[in-house]
C-alpha positions as CSV (number, residue, x, y, z in Angstrom):
1,M,11.3,42.6,15.9
2,A,11.7,39.7,17.9
3,G,8.3,39.0,17.9
4,E,8.3,39.2,13.9
5,Q,11.3,36.9,13.9
6,T,9.6,34.1,16.2
7,R,6.4,33.8,13.8
8,K,8.9,33.1,10.8
9,A,9.8,29.4,12.4
10,P,6.5,28.2,12.7
11,D,5.5,30.0,9.0
12,A,8.1,28.3,7.5
13,A,7.4,25.1,8.6
14,Q,3.5,25.3,8.3
15,Q,4.6,26.6,4.7
16,A,6.7,23.2,4.5
17,V,3.7,21.1,5.6
18,A,1.6,22.7,3.2
19,R,3.9,22.1,0.1
20,A,4.6,18.7,1.0
21,F,1.0,17.8,1.4
22,G,-0.4,20.1,-0.8
23,S,-2.4,19.7,-4.5
24,E,0.8,20.8,-6.7
25,N,3.2,17.9,-4.8
26,R,0.2,15.5,-4.6
27,A,0.0,16.4,-8.4
28,R,3.7,15.9,-8.8
29,L,4.3,12.7,-6.8
30,L,1.0,11.2,-8.7
31,A,2.6,12.0,-12.6
32,R,5.9,10.2,-11.2
33,Y,4.2,7.2,-9.5
34,F,2.5,6.7,-13.3
35,S,5.2,7.3,-15.2
36,E,6.8,4.3,-13.9
37,A,4.1,2.2,-13.0
38,G,3.3,0.8,-16.6
39,A,0.1,0.6,-18.1
40,V,-3.0,1.2,-16.0
41,N,-6.6,-0.7,-17.2
42,T,-9.9,-1.2,-15.5
43,A,-8.3,-5.0,-14.6
44,N,-5.1,-3.2,-12.5
45,A,-6.3,0.1,-11.1
46,W,-7.2,-1.3,-7.7
47,Q,-4.1,-2.2,-7.5
48,H,-2.5,1.3,-8.1
49,I,-5.3,2.8,-5.8
50,Y,-4.0,0.1,-3.0
51,R,-0.2,0.8,-3.5
52,L,-0.9,4.7,-3.2
53,L,-3.5,4.5,-0.8
54,L,-3.9,1.8,1.7
55,W,-1.8,1.7,5.2
56,I,-0.4,-0.3,7.5
57,D,-2.9,0.2,10.8
58,K,0.2,0.2,13.7
59,T,-1.9,-0.8,16.3
60,T,-2.4,-4.4,14.4
61,A,0.6,-4.2,12.3
62,L,-2.1,-5.5,9.4
63,A,-3.5,-3.3,6.3
64,H,-6.1,-1.3,7.6
65,C,-9.7,-2.3,6.4
66,Y,-11.7,-1.3,9.6
67,E,-11.7,0.4,12.6
68,S,-8.8,-0.1,14.7
69,D,-10.4,-0.5,18.0
70,K,-12.9,-3.3,16.2
71,A,-9.5,-5.0,14.7
72,Q,-7.4,-5.6,17.3
73,P,-6.6,-9.5,18.3
74,G,-9.5,-11.4,19.4
75,R,-12.0,-8.9,18.2
76,P,-14.5,-9.3,15.9
77,W,-12.7,-8.3,13.0
78,Y,-9.4,-9.4,13.7
79,A,-9.8,-12.6,11.7
80,R,-11.2,-10.4,8.6
81,S,-8.0,-7.8,8.9
82,L,-5.6,-11.2,8.6
83,A,-7.7,-12.4,5.8
84,F,-7.5,-9.0,4.1
85,H,-3.8,-8.5,4.7
86,D,-2.8,-12.2,3.6
87,W,-5.2,-11.3,0.0
88,V,-3.5,-7.7,-0.4
89,S,-0.1,-9.2,-0.4
90,R,-1.2,-12.2,-2.3
91,S,-2.5,-9.9,-4.6
92,L,0.1,-7.7,-5.2
93,D,2.7,-10.3,-5.3
94,V,4.9,-9.2,-2.1
95,S,5.0,-11.0,1.5
96,P,2.6,-10.1,4.2
97,S,5.8,-8.5,6.2
98,D,6.6,-6.3,3.6
99,L,3.4,-5.2,2.4
100,G,4.0,-2.2,4.3
101,E,6.7,-1.2,2.1
102,N,4.7,-1.4,-1.1
103,I,1.2,0.6,-0.1
104,D,0.8,4.0,1.3
105,W,3.3,5.1,-1.5
106,L,1.7,8.9,-1.8
107,F,1.9,9.6,1.9
108,R,5.1,7.9,2.3
109,E,6.9,10.2,-0.3
110,A,5.1,13.2,0.8
111,I,6.6,12.4,4.1
112,K,10.0,12.1,2.7
113,D,9.3,15.7,1.0
114,L,8.7,16.8,4.7
115,A,11.5,15.4,5.9
116,S,13.8,16.8,3.4
117,K,12.3,20.6,3.8
118,A,12.0,20.4,7.6
119,L,15.8,19.5,8.1
120,A,16.6,22.5,5.4
121,I,14.6,24.7,7.2
122,R,16.7,26.8,9.4
123,T,15.0,30.4,10.6
124,E,17.3,33.5,11.1
125,L,16.1,33.3,14.7
126,Y,17.1,29.6,14.8
127,E,20.8,30.2,13.6
128,E,21.1,33.2,15.7
129,Q,20.0,31.3,18.9
130,R,22.9,29.1,17.9
131,V,25.5,31.0,17.5
132,P,27.0,31.3,21.2
133,Y,27.5,27.7,21.1
134,E,29.0,26.9,17.5
135,G,32.0,24.4,17.8
136,R,30.7,23.0,20.8
137,G,29.1,19.8,19.1
138,F,25.5,20.0,20.9
139,P,23.0,18.0,19.1
140,E,20.5,19.2,16.2
141,P,16.8,19.4,17.3
142,G,15.7,16.0,17.0
143,Q,18.7,14.5,18.0
144,D,19.9,12.5,20.3
145,S,22.5,9.9,22.2
146,E,20.5,7.3,21.0
147,T,19.9,7.6,17.9
148,R,23.0,8.7,16.9
149,E,24.3,5.3,18.0
150,H,22.3,3.3,15.8
151,R,22.0,5.3,13.0
152,E,23.8,2.6,10.8
153,G,20.9,0.0,12.0
154,D,17.7,-0.8,11.7
155,F,15.4,1.3,13.4
156,G,12.6,-1.1,13.7
157,Q,11.3,-1.5,16.6
158,M,13.2,0.9,19.3
159,D,12.3,4.5,17.4
160,E,8.2,3.3,17.7
161,A,9.2,2.3,21.2
162,R,10.6,6.1,21.6
163,A,7.9,7.9,19.7
164,A,5.5,6.5,21.8
165,R,7.3,7.3,25.3
166,G,7.8,10.5,23.8
167,R,11.2,11.0,23.9
168,L,11.8,11.3,19.9
169,P,8.8,12.7,18.4
170,Y,7.7,10.3,15.6
171,S,8.2,12.7,12.5
172,D,12.2,12.9,13.8
173,A,11.8,8.8,13.8
174,T,10.1,8.7,10.3
175,A,12.8,10.8,9.3
176,L,15.9,9.1,9.9
177,R,14.4,6.1,9.2
178,L,13.2,7.7,5.8
179,H,16.9,8.8,5.8
180,D,18.9,6.0,6.6
181,A,16.7,4.0,4.0
182,G,18.1,6.5,1.1
183,K,21.8,5.1,1.8
């Protein structure tokens, strides 16, 4: 019985990930995107592809256009990465600092779906394990005192630095940022 319960939590988490990144959800997200995107034609199709799939390389803070190790400051592709980031920003009519909010739409929306599913998953075993501690103010998984204090503010670099140090898993940092962005 206990072995069966311990399998439920990973199975539920794996199913949530599979659903968030599965073909059915991608189709739903793409239908939603294109219902709001306006006319798509040969002249602007590339913009939609970039808005849906292009991402910001966290190591350079620029739109990803080549391998990260070769695009670092001082490396051969860094100048090209800057030029590419500038061109994409101008082409999509957004500031270079706001480009990240206007691209990678498909992944960001799938992550929002995943975060909402992850927060909703409560296995029987999870509930059973927390019963003796009910009403005592125990934090939820992924929650710590520092993140509670900063929920109203901009997480920005704070949660990225924590994630890098392993104090806050990136997925939780992302979920908190997405949750706060929805306010």
